[in-house]
DOKE-771563 format. One record per atom (N, C-alpha, C): x, y, z; residue in one letter. Coordinates in pm, whole numbers, plus 50000, padded with zeros to 5 digits. Example, Ala and Ser with C-alpha at 12.3 -4.5 7.8 and 13.67 -1.06 7.14 Angstrom:
residues 2
513194943150780a;512304955050780a;513204967050780a;512854977550708s;513674989450714s;512905000350787s;
END
This chain:
residues 607
502144998250017m;502915013150014m;502635023450041m;502465032349978s;503185048049979s;502195057649950s;502865067850039a;502195083150043a;501865087849871a;500905079649810e;500155081149670e;501345077449585e;501745064649612s;502665061949484s;501965052549397s;502685043249334p;501735039449180p;500735033349231p;499705043149248d;497855047749319d;497465037749262d;500555042949422d;500915043549525d;500685034649545d;500775021249637g;500345025649584g;499875008149664g;496454984249575g;496724969049653g;498294966849613g;498394964049633i;499994956249705i;499974944049636i;501264943349585d;501214927249541d;500614914649651d;499924912949588r;498994901249647r;499144886949540r;500484882249553r;500274869149455r;499454850849517r;499724855049642t;499514841249690t;498214840549785t;497054832949693y;495734830649757y;495874814949809y;495764810749905l;495714795249957l;494594791050040l;494564779250024a;493824776250161a;493984774650294a;492944775450365a;493334773050519a;493794760550531a;495254762850640l;496104746750655l;495234738450772l;495414730450694s;494854716050764s;494904721650925s;494434709051033a;494924709851173a;496234705151193a;496704695151092t;497944689751148t;499054703451096t;498804707950964a;499604717550989a;499684730751041a;498364733351119a;498084744351225a;498984739051381a;499064724651380a;499584723051514a;501164721151476a;501384721751337g;503074719651340g;503664738551368g;502554746251342l;503284762251347l;503284765451478l;503054756951572a;503194760351738a;504524764151739a;504904776351788g;506104788051809g;506904789951735g;506634787151541c;507074795451467c;507014809351481c;507894815151419g;508044829651387g;508654835751473g;509154831051546g;510824838051675g;512014837451587g;512974835751687g;514424840951631g;514524858551608g;515624861551582g;516264872051590g;517814875551562g;517974889951547g;519304887551521g;519464895651466g;520674905451399g;521214912751308g;522544916951343g;523544923351261d;524724924751278d;525324939051305d;525884936851408g;526374951151427g;527574958151376g;528014966451459d;529484974551349d;530534965651428d;530734961451529g;531754950751616g;532514965551692g;532074977351712d;532664985151768d;532734986551894d;533354982851981s;533114980152103s;533074994152197s;533905001852152g;534085013452232g;533855013352360g;534525000752417g;534785007452583g;535104988852624g;534954993852791d;534974975552845d;533464974252852d;532484977652772g;531484972152788g;530564972252909g;531094982252961s;530434982453095s;529344996153067s;528414999953178t;527325006953140t;526955016753232t;526735031753244g;527115041053308g;525645041053414g;524705030053370d;523225033453506d;523185013253538d;524095009053506s;523784995753556s;524994984853535s;525034978153614d;526324970453687d;526684955653559d;525314956953480q;525344944653388q;526234942853314q;526894935953276e;527684934753144e;526864936453011e;527224945652932l;526614950352759l;527514945352657l;526924939752544g;527454937052436g;527974948952348g;527704942152217e;528524960252123e;527214970152084e;528164980952048r;527274987052066r;526304986551958r;524864994851945v;524024997251831v;524685003651718v;525175000151597p;525555008251509p;524675018151455p;525195027351362t;524285035951294t;523255031851233t;521915039451286v;520775034151181v;520565045251071v;520145038850932s;519505042950865s;518045043250855s;517815057050812i;516395058450791i;516065061050644i;515245050650573g;514745054950452g;513915065750436g;514025077750396a;512705084050302a;512455089450201a;511415086550187l;510805086850040l;510785095649941l;511385103249830g;511765113349775g;510775107049635g;510275119349605g;509905124349461g;508455119449454g;507515121849573v;506155119049572v;505555128449636v;504165127949639a;503385141149704a;503605138449849a;504105149949917g;504155151150015g;506015146450069g;506795144749960a;507525138250032a;508725145950137a;508595159650110s;509095166550232s;508945167550375s;507125165550369n;506435162850478n;507115149150547n;507295138150463i;507755124550523i;509125128350580i;510045134650495e;511365133450502e;511425144250659e;510605153950692q;510885157750812q;510205151550912q;509395139750874a;508955131951007a;510125120951021a;510715118650935n;511755105550935n;513355118851026n;513125131451008l;514115133551072l;514415135251216l;512645135551276h;512235136851404h;512235126251407h;512295111351437i;512525099551401i;514325099051460i;515055106151382r;517155104251380r;516505112151517r;516535126251526d;516815126451636d;515965125251787d;515355116451817q;514475110251910q;515655094851915q;515885092851807l;516595077651832l;518215084751907l;518585096351862e;519395102051882e;520165107152066e;518745116052037s;518785122052187s;517755109852287s;517215104852262v;516555095852390v;516925085452400v;517115074852250l;517885059552304l;519915064252278l;520245073752258g;521575070252207g;522465066052079g;521355066352053v;521615056851867v;521955067551767v;523105066551690p;523515073451594p;522365066951440p;521935083351427s;520985079251270s;521275089251210s;521155081951075e;520635093450932e;519625089050886e;519815102150775v;518455101950709v;518955099350551v;518165090150474a;518455088450345a;517115086450234a;517345096550160v;516235104750061v;516395093749969v;515225085949925k;515145073349858k;514425081149709k;514735078549612e;513605080849517e;512335069349500e;511495070049435l;510245059549497l;510575041949434l;511115042549255t;511665030249236t;512435023349320t;513945033249354t;514875024349465t;514435019149585t;513225029149656y;512945026949775y;512285014249709y;510785010949668w;510404997549643w;511594984849642w;512204992249526n;513464979649503n;513904974049624n;514594985249728e;515364976449818e;514654968649949e;513464971749927v;512654971550038v;511744955049999v;511484953849865y;511114945149812y;512104932149825y;513424936249797n;514694924349811n;515214924649922n;514774934450026d;515844930650158d;516674933150186d;517314951450105a;518314951850077a;519054956150181a;518314957150279r;519014960850428r;520014974050444r;519354985950331t;520005000250346t;519305007650442t;518165002950470f;517935007050611f;516815003050730f;516825009350780s;515954999450881s;514525002150949s;514545019650910f;513015022950931f;512555034050826f;511055035550827s;510665045350693s;509285050850746s;508975059650743v;507625069850753v;507185066050601v;505475057450621d;505265057250488d;503965052250527d;502965051550474l;501105048850492l;500925040450349l;500055033450423s;499165025050295s;497445035950255s;497885046850135p;496475051550074p;495715048150133p;494695055450101p;493445053050143p;492345048249983p;493075039049918f;493005036049815f;491285027749819f;490655022949757p;489275020849746p;489415002449766p;490885001149703s;491184982149746s;491284978949865s;491774991349965f;492054989150096f;490954988350168f;489684986150152l;488504985650213l;488714972850252l;489214964850160d;488784948250216d;490304947150273d;490104942650399p;491294939450511p;492454933050440p;491924921950342d;493244917850292d;494214920350240d;493624935050181n;494684946150082n;495574951950166n;495384952550285l;496204957950396l;496844946050529l;496794931950502i;497004924450569i;497994913250523i;497174915250414g;497904900850284g;499164904350280g;499744915450277p;500984916250151p;502404916050307p;501774912750404y;502714908450521y;502954893750553y;502424886850463h;502534873450472h;503884869750478h;504334854050526i;505544855550558i;506314849750394i;505854845350286s;506214841650168s;506664855450072s;506034868250124y;506414879250070y;507534884650121y;508064878150245a;509484883950313a;510384876950248a;511634887250247g;513004885050206g;513634890550025g;514464882550017a;514784888549897a;513894882649763a;513434883849718n;512004876549626n;511244886349528n;511444901249580g;510344910549476g;509134909749497g;508904906849635k;507184911649705k;507514918549768k;506004930449809p;506034940749895p;505624938350047p;506404931750100n;506274928550252n;507324939350305n;506454955850322t;507494966150301t;507984961550425t;507784953050569s;508334955650702s;509554942050656s;509364931250611n;509934920850580n;509494914050703n;508424912950738y;507864909250869y;507764893850813y;507894884050921a;508044873550912a;507364861951031a;506094859851008n;505574850951161n;504344840551092n;505024827751109c;504054819451022c;502554818051114c;502534821551256e;501204819851289e;500434828551218e;500864844151225y;500294857451184y;499624850750998y;500444848050924s;500344840750794s;499334828950794s;499544821550901q;498304811150862q;497124820350897q;496534827951009k;495064832751030k;495314845850884k;495944849250802v;496224855750691v;495354845950580v;496014836650564e;495264821050477e;494034821350476e;493664820650611a;492704810150661a;491414822650661a;491534836350673q;490414845150640q;490634845950485q;491084840550406r;490764843150294r;490054833050213r;489794824450333a;489144806050297a;488034807950350a;487764817950440a;487034814850533a;485224821250438a;484104812250476a;483324806150384a;482214816950483a;482344823450575n;481084837350624n;481964845750671n;481224855950656p;481984870650740p;481684868550860p;481224864250977d;481694864151096d;483094852551125d;483324845051070e;484464840151079e;485544844651033e;485404852750903r;486524860850840r;487004872150949r;485884881050993e;486444891351087e;486964880651217e;487074868451302t;487474870351371t;488774865851318t;489284857851194l;490434857551165l;491384871251126l;490714880851063v;491024890151067v;491864896951204v;491114898851288n;490874904951369n;492574899251476n;492104884651478e;493504876651552e;494784879551468e;494574882551340a;496024881951276a;496574896851295a;495924904051352l;495734921251352l;496574922651510l;495764912051547a;496284909251721a;497954905451748a;497904893151660i;499514885651654i;500724901051633i;500314902251501a;500964915551491a;501584930251522a;500844933451619s;500654943351698s;501414940051846s;501114930451898e;502144925651993e;503214924851950e;503854925651895e;504894928151791e;505514941251730e;504574949051771v;504674964251743v;505394963951617v;503964957851534t;503884957651360t;502674961151316t;503144973051270p;503764982251268p;503794997451380p;504935002551353i;504765016151439i;503565026251428i;502415025451471t;501295033051393t;501295049951467t;501715059051400l;501935071651432l;500465080251441l;499835082851321v;498595097851319v;497715087751198v;496365093151210t;495235088451091t;496025098950990t;495445091750895n;496185103550745n;494725112550737n;495315125350650t;494055127450626t;493905132450450t;493595133650353v;493455138350237v;492445148150228v;493285153950117a;492595168350060a;492475174149932a;491725175849839g;492015178449659g;491145195349653g;491555199549562v;491475215449557v;490815216449393v;489625222249358y;489445224449205y;489345235449194y;489185244949043r;489025253549027r;487875257949004r;487205268749046t;485615266749012t;485465275748889t;486185285848846d;486265288148693d;486785279948589d;487085269348632q;487185258548526q;486425250148543q;485995241148666v;485405231248664v;483705234348775v;483315226648674n;481865223248781n;481895211448842n;482185210048980a;482655195048983a;481475188749022a;481045178249063s;480165167049085s;480695154349095s;479865142249188g;480625131049188g;481905127849293g;481765140549377i;482675138049462i;482725132449614i;481255128749685g;481325118249809g;481955119249890g;482275108149958t;483295102350073t;484325105849962t;484685098649857a;486065095949836a;486815110549785a;485845121849767g;486315135549784g;487165140849607g;487995144749605v;488615152849502v;489495143349429v;489535132549396a;491015121849382a;490785115649246a;491765111649222a;492245101949033a;491555087549109a;491405085849213r;491315070449282r;489105074849270r;488765083849214n;487415085149221n;486745084049111n;486305072049039p;486135079248886p;484955085948869p;484155088648964e;482635092548930e;483065108448940e;483955112448967f;484595128248962f;485265129248850f;485705118648793l;486305123448688l;485425123548562l;484215112448567w;483175111048471w;482195123348469w;482185126148583e;480545136748618e;481175151148649e;482315152448663s;482735171948655s;482725173048516s;482135189348510e;481885191848388e;483135201348389e;483995207348261p;484855215948241p;483725225548223p;484395241948221i;483055250548213i;484385265248181i;483825273448111n;484445284448090n;485795282547978n;485425275547885g;486155274447737g;487065262147815g;487085254047957a;488305244547955a;487625232947911a;488125223347807d;487495212947739d;488035198347858d;488895199947939q;489175187848003q;489645189448143q;489785183548222l;490085178248336l;491275181648387l;492595186648445l;493855185948417l;494465183548584l;494615172848578l;495325171248696l;496595167048769l;497075169448853n;498355165048890n;498635148348957n;499735142048912m;499725131448927m;501195130448977m;501375116249078t;502915116349090t;503575111248956t;504735110548935p;505165106448790p;505275089148753p;505395083248904g;505105070848925g;504595061848928g;503215072748889n;501575061648894n;501595058048717n;502455064548652i;501995067048519i;503455059648428i;504305050348471p;505335043248428p;504965035048310p;504165024348257s;504035017248211s;503085016448127s;502855010348000v;501985008947925v;501074998748013v;501814988248060v;501204975548135v;500794983948247v;499474985348222y;499034994148349y;499064985848495y;498924973448464q;499344962848613q;500654964048667q;501374968048607n;502234970148693n;502474984348795n;501504991948806t;501665001248892t;500344999149004t;500555004049115r;500374999049271r;499515008949272r;498555010449301p;497514997349211p;497295007849095p;495825005849002a;495955009048854a;495815024948845a;495305029648927t;495045046048900t;496435049848867t;496485057248721p;494905061848655p;494275057148562p;494695041848571w;494235034848416w;493085026248441w;492655024148565v;491515015148575v;490405025748621v;489285023048552g;487965037748538g;488595044748454g;488995047148360t;489435056248263t;489435048748147t;490935043748108v;491225037547980v;490875022647956v;490985015648066y;490235001448141y;488944999348228y;488204991548181m;486925000348224m;486804979648348m;486634981048435p;486934966848544p;485744962548556p;484954950448579l;483774945248594l;482714951748693l;483714958048775l;483264966548909l;483874973948972l;483254984549022y;484544996049024y;483404999949197y;484935006649259r;484365013349359r;483975030449339r;482235032949392d;481955045549347d;482445054149464d;481545069149454k;482105082049472k;481885077449660k;481075068949692d;481145067349840d;481555050049884d;482495048849760y;483685035449816y;482325020949816y;481545025449749e;480145012349739e;480805003349666e;480584988149592l;480934985249511l;479554985049394l;479744990249280a;479354993849197a;479474985548996a;478384982348957a;478764977448811a;479334983548750a;480084978048696g;480814983448586g;480854978648438g;481774971348389a;481504964048254a;480434952448295a;480714947648394a;479184938048433a;477994944048461a;477164942348441e;475744950048478e;475384945948595e;475334935348660s;475414924448757s;476084911748787s;476014903148898w;476954897148915w;476344891449062w;476844878549072d;476624868049177d;477794861349257d;477414861449380v;478364852849465v;477784840749483v;478574829249478e;477414815649574e;478374808449600e;477994793849631d;478784784549715d;479764792049829d;479704798049902g;480314804749982g;481634813349988g;481564820949880y;482954828349837y;483524818249713y;483014804849634q;483934799049547q;483204801049407q;482094803249366t;481384809949276t;480884826049236t;481924826049133f;481554838949092f;480974844348934f;479994850348947t;478854849648808t;479124863048777t;479604867848616f;479504881748598f;478674881848463f;477554893048428n;477014891048342n;476984906648248n;477604906848159l;478234915148104l;477644927148025l;477754936647995r;476674947347930r;476654943447788r;475704946047769d;475454943747594d;476084955647520d;476544952347398g;477094963547313g;478434964647313g;479064965247442m;480684970547461m;481314968247355m;482344982747341t;483394977147259t;484514984047276t;486094978947272f;487144988047277f;487244991647212f;488445005047181h;488495016247153h;489005011646995h;488915002046972n;489254999546822n;487824999046742n;487164995046837g;485584990846786g;485244977746786g;486034966446790d;485824956746843d;485094948146948d;484244939946943p;483324940447070p;483764932647186p;483574937947295i;484284931747448i;482704916147465i;483594910847493t;483044895847498t;483784892747615t;483034876147676s;483374874647812s;484944865047754s;485084859347640e;486424856447609e;487914864247649e;487294878447623d;488564889347636d;488094888447824d;487374889447885v;487324885048020v;488074875348082v;487994862448022k;488634848548082k;489864852948004k;490494860847938w;491784861847893w;492084869447999w;491984879148018t;492404892648113t;492384885648211t;491584877148291l;491744872848447l;492864858248464l;492744855248325n;493794839848368n;495164846548295n;495484858848223w;496474861448231w;497334870648318w;496134877548384l;496924883248538l;497284875848632l;496764861048648n;496714850548717n;497914843148688n;498294841548573d;499574830948538d;501054839248566d;500564853948533n;501824863348571n;501954870148690n;501234868548796s;501104875448931s;502264873748979s;503344860548904d;504544867548995d;505834872748950d;505064883648824v;505964889748744v;505524901548756v;504124904548726l;503414912648783l;503394924048913l;503714934648910s;503564940049029s;502794942849099s;502084938949220s;500664942849294s;499284935149248s;499724923349156i;498594913749122i;498664899949214i;497544898949286n;496994891149292n;496764873849232n;496994864649288s;497034853649262s;495574845149270s;495094837549228f;493824830649339f;493984812249257f;493254806149326p;493154791849281p;492084786049219p;492004795149084y;490914792549007y;490534772448961y;489284770149007e;489264760248933e;488734760948779e;488144764548734s;487794770248600s;486814783848585s;487114788348473i;486524804748405i;485934796748291i;484764797648297e;483604793648192e;482904804448137e;482734800548014t;482234817347954t;481134808347829t;479554805147917p;478824799247855p;478124805447712p;478194820747698d;477894830647600d;478794842447620d;478514849047497d;479514861147469d;479404870847603d;478044872047719t;477874881047791t;477954872047883t;478504864547952t;478504854548079t;479894854248115t;480364854648226v;481604850148273v;481404841648420v;481704830148418v;481844820848546v;482784818548623v;483304822348700v;484414821748783v;484354811548891v;484934798648886n;485274789648984n;486264787849030n;486104786649174m;487304786149259m;487614773049337m;488804766149358e;488974754449439e;488234756249592e;488664763849660s;488254768349768s;487474783749800s;486704784449857p;486174801349942p;486864809449908p;486874821649860q;488074833149812q;487354846949864q;486844851949976p;485844859149947p;486934873049978p;488304876549954p;488544890849937p;488474891949741p;488244883749683y;487684881149484y;487084892649498y;486014898649549i;484974903149476i;485134919649544i;485434921249632n;486014933549637n;487784939749670n;488164930849640a;489964933849678a;490504929249571a;489874924549454f;490644922249346f;489844928949221f;488814925849224i;487524930249086i;487544942049088i;487494949849171p;487264965549159p;488554972149098p;489734966349136n;491204971449117n;491444967749005n;491344954748976w;492564947948848w;491764941748755w;490294943748729s;489824937848614s;489154944748511s;490184954548525g;490264962048363g;490204954248253g;489014953148168i;489064942848048i;490184948947933i;491214938547848l;491694941347793l;491614930947679l;491744938847526p;491614928747431p;491804920447412p;491864907447419k;492574895047409k;493474893347287k;493194897247163d;493544892247023d;494454903847048d;494394917947050v;495494924047033v;496944924947170v;496734916847253w;497664914047361w;497994903447338w;497884894247274v;498414882347223v;499094883747116v;498624895347033e;499624895346881e;500674904846944e;500734911347045a;501734922247105a;502854910647176a;502404899547179g;503704889747285g;503204886647448g;501744893947459a;501934897047624a;501444883647695a;501824869747643e;501434859647678e;503274853947728e;504084858147602e;505534854747629e;506344863347701e;506124883047680n;506874889347738n;505834897447835n;505134895147931p;504194902448000p;504234912748065p;505794915348067k;506154928748141k;506684940348027k;506554938447921d;506944945447825d;506054940347649d;505164940747628p;503924936547521p;504444947147384p;504684943147297d;504504951747203d;503204957147115d;503254965747195l;501564976447166l;502124983947082l;501244986346973e;501324999846849e;500635008446952e;499465005747004e;498795013947055e;498065011047152e;497885020047251i;497085015947394i;495495012247376i;494525005347323i;493455004047310i;492654993447441i;491625006347479g;491295002747680g;489544997547573g;489444998547726s;487744994347729s;486825003447832s;487395010547874g;486865026747950g;486145039247862g;485835046347968p;484905057347864p;485965066947806p;487295063447845y;488405074647737y;489695067947717y;489695073847600q;490785068547491q;492145078447522q;493105067747451v;494595075647501v;494835082447375v;495405097947415e;495605107647348e;496995110247295e;497725112747436n;499035115347434n;499485106147538n;500385099647509y;501265090847664y;502845092747637y;503145099447754q;504945097747795q;505175095947953q;505545081947945p;505985077348078p;506685085648183p;506095086148294r;506225096948415r;505965111648373r;505565113748257q;504885126848261q;503645132948219q;503385125148088i;501555126348080i;500885114248052i;499135116148054l;498385110648039l;497455113947988l;497425115847866a;496315126747789a;494935115347750a;493655119347801l;492245112047746l;491675118347657l;490965116847603s;489535118547535s;488625111047583s;487145116447545q;486025108347521q;485925095447429q;486065084047478y;485495075947407y;483965074547375y;483355076347284d;481855082647197d;480745070347253d;481545056647195d;480745044347235d;481235040247329d;480625044947434h;480665038047590h;479425041347651h;478955033547751w;477855033047811w;477845050647942w;478875049747950i;479465059548101i;479705074047972i;478745080047989d;478955095747900d;479945107348026d;480775109347984t;481555116448078t;481625132548046t;481905140548080n;481815160348011n;483365164347946n;484095157247939g;485295161547861g;486585149747872g;487715156347833g;488845147547855g;489195148347996g;490575143948025v;490905144448137v;492885140048107v;493565149148177t;494955149048170t;495155147448291t;496545135948300f;496745136648445f;498305140848368f;499045146848465r;500575154248426r;500935149748545r;502345147448550g;503315140948646g;504605153048711g;504165154248840y;504665165848919y;505665157049010y;506985159849048s;507335153849152s;507505157249241s;506725172949245d;506805182849383d;505845187149427d;505505190249540r;503845193449535r;503875209149524r;504765214749572q;505035232349505q;505445234149391q;505505224849283t;505285231049148t;504325226649094t;503425218649161a;502215214249110a;501355226849127a;501255229249266r;500555243949288r;500265254549262r;501725256849194r;501885266649111r;501495270048965r;501515254248918a;500725248448792a;498785254348818a;498845250348959f;497005252049001f;496685263548990f;497805272549029e;497725290149053e;497315296348960e;498365292148814e;498295297348708e;497115294148587e;496825282348609g;495355277448563g;495765262048461g;497175261548437s;497355248248346s;497195232148409s;496675233748527l;496285224548642l;494905232848662l;493625223548675n;492465230348741n;492125223148856n;492275205948886v;492225200448975v;493795196449033v;493765203049188l;495055195249220l;494635184949356l;495265171049316i;495015163749434i;495965157049537i;495785156249642n;496625150249728n;497505164149784n;496775172749828s;497105189449838s;497275188650040s;497975194150057t;498105198450232t;497465209150259t;497205207950422t;496935222550460t;497305233250394t;499245233150400d;499585243250380d;499185250350227d;499405235750181t;499235241450033t;498165248350011t;496985244150062n;495585249450095n;495535261150102n;496035263750201e;496095281950264e;496585288050158e;498345282450098q;498685292649987q;497905294249894q;496745283149860i;495835286149717i;495055293949753i;494375295949865k;493585302649925k;493825315949950k;494915318149980q;495535330949957q;495455340249814q;496215328849747s;496435337849621s;495165336749519s;493995326449493l;492925323849455l;491465331149477l;491315330249592g;490055331249727g;489375323749692g;487735326549580d;487425315149609d;487025305549462d;488015312449395t;487755304949281t;488685292349331t;489075290549406a;489745277949466a;488595268949550a;488675258949542e;487055249649644e;488095236049700e;488155237649837v;489335226449890v;488065216649968v;488365203649928v;487515194949958v;488535184650040v;488135181250191t;489005176650283t;488155164350350t;488985157750427g;488195149550499g;489265137650560g;488875129750674e;490225121050750e;489775105050654e;491055097750635a;491075089950557a;490765079550686a;491125061750595f;490415051950696f;491755045650694f;493455051150667s;494505045650651s;495125056550723s;496575053850805s;497115059150889s;498845061350887s;499515068050906w;500755068150889w;501735059550980w;502415053850970e;503185046151001e;504705047251021e;505525043451076v;506985038951098v;507225019751119v;507985015350923r;507585006250886r;509155002150935r;509394993651037s;510624984251052s;511404975850989s;512504973150984q;512914957550916q;513174949650977q;512594940850952h;512094928851050h;513424916551024h;514334917550924s;515274907650887s;516404910650979s;517094923551017f;518294925251068f;518064934551204f;519154934951271a;519214941351393a;519704958051377a;519004965951432p;518234963251555p;516864964651563p;516014968651429a;514994969451421a;514004957451391a;515154945151447m;513954930551412m;513644926551581m;514574937351662f;514054930851786f;512754938551887f;512124933151905t;510404940051941t;510834951352044t;511634948152131e;511594956852246e;512204970252202e;513094966652037f;513694983552031f;512554988251937f;511734979151850r;510654990751831r;509824995351914r;509444989752027h;509114993252138h;509135004952163h;510775007452203a;511285019252236a;511305031752165a;511395027952013v;511265038751910v;510195045551965v;509115037451953s;507055037251946s;507225049552039s;507655048352175q;507755056852293q;508445064452325q;509645070152146a;510355080052191a;509815092052083a;508805086452011i;508285096451916i;507115105451968i;507365114851921n;506445124451963n;505045126551919n;504235121051901r;502845119951773r;501945130351765r;502305141751881q;501675155051838q;502335162351719q;503845157151782r;504395166151665r;504305160251471r;503985146251487m;503625143451371m;502295144451319m;501285146451378v;500195150951332v;500555167251314v;501285175151328s;501865186251246s;502445186351157s;503635175451120i;504235171751044i;503665170750946i;503075156550950l;502445146750851l;501195156650777l;500125160550887n;498835166150866n;498595179950868n;499955187350892s;499695199850923s;498365206751048s;498715197751149g;497655198851242g;495865190451261g;496145182651150q;494775175051116q;494745160051135q;494015153651182g;494205136551194g;493925138051339g;494685123751420s;494975122951561s;495415112951584s;496635113151661p;497245103251741p;496865089951714p;498155078051704e;497345064751695e;498355059751813e;497695052851880l;498705050952035l;498665030851989l;498435028651951y;498055013951912y;498225005951768y;499464996451803s;499904992051689s;498614986751581s;498604990751489s;497344982151393s;497774983651227s;497724972251148f;498144980750995f;496664984450936f;495574981451056i;494174990150968i;494305006851068i;493435010351023g;493515026851079g;492355027651168g;492095033851280k;491135034951354k;489695041151304k;489545047751184t;488415051951146t;488155037650983t;488825026851018h;488835016450885h;487405009550941h;486515001550851p;485354998250908p;485604981250951p;486874977950901w;487454965750982w;488514968251074w;488614976951136r;489624978051251r;488824969451391r;489794965151451p;489574954851532p;488914961851726p;488394956151764p;488434961551913p;489514963751970p;490064975952058e;490764986352087e;491704967952219e;490934966852288d;491494950452354d;492124940152291d;492194943152149m;492344933652064m;494184932952056m;494394949952037l;495104956051997l;496324960252094l;497744962652070t;498494967452187t;498974978052173t;498884984952266q;499035000052285q;500715006352267q;501145011552216i;502655010052195i;503175022752229i;502235036652262a;502445048352334a;501905048952438a;502475056552536d;501805060952683d;500335072652655d;501445079552590s;500585093052522s;501125100452393s;500295106652321p;500695115652177p;502355120152253p;502745129052338q;503825132852323q;504495119152351q;506095124852373a;506865116152321a;507475110452501a;507935098652509n;507755091952645n;508955086552683n;510035096352705p;511925091652710p;511985079852792p;511455082852901e;511555072453031e;511095060152993e;509815058452989t;509185046352938t;509965037452827t;510695045152735a;511385040852613a;512735035752669a;513025041752766k;514405035152772k;514105027452901k;513115021753007q;512655015953075q;513065000152987q;512025000152862i;511704989352790i;512564983752747i;513634992452730l;515014982752688l;515624983352793l;516044983152883r;516624983553008r;515604969153074r;515084964353097d;514094954153131d;514484941053043d;514824943952915e;515474933052848e;516934929752817e;517364939952895g;519374938852933g;519774944752814g;519314960352792w;519764966252716w;520474979752792w;521584984852743g;522034995852840g;523305007152777g;523485014652846w;523905025852759w;525645027452832w;526545026652778d;527885031052817d;528315042052827d;529015047052892d;530015058152953d;529625069052835d;529885068252739s;529385077152650s;528125081252601s;527155074052645g;525805075752630g;525185067152537g;526455060852436r;525555050252346r;525015037352341r;523865037052336l;523215018652358l;523175010052292l;524014997552383r;524394986652335r;523124973652368r;523724965152277y;523084952752328y;523004948452439y;522754937752441p;522374926752593p;523854923552564p;524684912852673a;526084904252610a;525644896752583a;524524888452545d;523814873452538d;522874879052386d;523024886752347k;522014892052221k;522744881452090k;521124876552096d;521874869151946d;521684874751787d;522664887851767l;522694893751636l;522844887251488l;522394867051503t;522084867051360t;521154872751296t;521284876951164p;520114884751126p;519124867551066p;518104868451085r;517044864651083r;516854850350942r;517394857650851w;517464846650743w;518504855350689w;519864847250658p;520974850750550p;520234861150428p;521344872650404e;521134883550310e;520784878350171e;519604883150118g;519634876849944g;519094865449945g;518284862250051s;517474850450069s;515774851950088s;515234844450182s;513734844250224s;513784836950339s;512804841250437p;512634829250537p;512114816050522p;511334819950364c;510784804250332c;511944795550260c;512764801650206e;513824795150165e;515254787150234e;515044789550391n;515924785150482n;515014778450625n;514404772150551p;513554760750707p;514314761050817p;516004757350813d;516754753150886d;516944765351003d;516994774950996g;517194791051020g;516094792451056g;514794794850988f;513824798851071f;512554787951025f;512334783751158p;511054771051107p;509644775251056p;509724770850933c;508444769150887c;507664760050758c;506454755550803l;505964746350707l;505954750550606l;506394743350481p;506644745450343p;505434749250277p;504074747950391d;502884752050310d;502484762950261d;503444773550365l;503084788550394l;503904796050300l;504894788650188c;505974794050079c;505534789449980c;504704781949952e;504434777049824e;503884785449716e;
END
């Protein structure tokens, strides 16, 4: 999900399965088709068309576009959605409306297939966890589609794609895994999932009169870059770093409820491994680690003498309990992956051996750096975390990281001070303050109540430079993720591939570069969950080109629909083909895996 949303954000990945058997794979042949959606029943005439003698069906109803509000860049996102609305109406003859939705509402509606809107502009932010492809392709597994609270943000359902996703999770060598990832991406790309728009750019600004910045690297000035937080030094009377944060990033004491775990992991809680300033895997609470048996055995050697913020020692039993608790509650904790653990062994206080039932290559890269922040077992058990994982009765927040909590108010503030008994020496405290809009955060930065501004835009940076001059240092870069239009696949009209393709051709990507990135970045003409600067991007010839050029291509858009039997009536309204089956792909309030008769799919994919 989503423009710096709970930081924005892994995404829920609960089902890690072994590759399907040859028999199961054979049963998948032809799975993933079907289509439908419900129109408004307004025939609006005799069904004839102004540019064809072909009989047409009912009008395509008004299309709703969901605009994410209350996050960094919300106004830009809304402007991008307004452009899509205008193109739907002027090019395709489809009346459209934009509905601004608060972050939590947006997630709830998408995750539960509420069918309140057909399109939305969004992106997978450049979180370090997304450097592993599973965190980008995994959420679109068929078992995550439908009304089940799982974050398949397009409700995309394709069994063949899901088979490839599962198989890459169980690949025993890197070459095999790369092939399977590429094949999965090729399947989704051919179905125009997603409608990729432009590469994303990221920027952060710090005040040179309050911060001696360090540890920036490739990850930049960002809350997801722990080394920037640890190594930067407050100066000239400042005693801490003061950062803006989307309010939805700090909604719960149970840090695993955020997506992903910034600002908790690497600050309050310490993972076994973390991503450093250049996105490389680095030793965290585990000073060394080994991966053996083709990604089936993972050994972590903990640092000696570590303590929680209450002074209790951190032991292998705490790590074992944390990993098991996350796995046991992956169905209720948002964005937590589950894994087929065979056993977790603790031969001594500083050694943890994780044994899997099958190879799990994403474990060390996609899960451990993001979700293994060590919890104090005794404290959480006493607080009832095993019985009530979403809301344990914690009297105080006791962490394992280099900072301890001084003040915490959900969605408003997370104030942290140094924890002196930690192997990481920080240079002061860190406070994250919630700001729902960028301009308010900018003014706070200019006034000095913030000294680090993350997720800033070119326009914001220019305003700051005019106001503060050399007192503000801007750090920018092109991210490895892309902005995209996410289409709802469960109901018409967005469920039809040709309609998505036509919408893609109608969009002016050059304008989107201006709207979303203030002129930075570059247009994306191929459909892919993985951005073109990402290290796992497939070869271009494996992807489907979904736009002829960066400009809008209205005639191509219309011809795509004409070729599939769509047309326009004398009023210029787009109509379905007369024989188009508009039945939703699965009943509202359910999921494709619960309806095998309506959506052919092997049970193995949905367990």
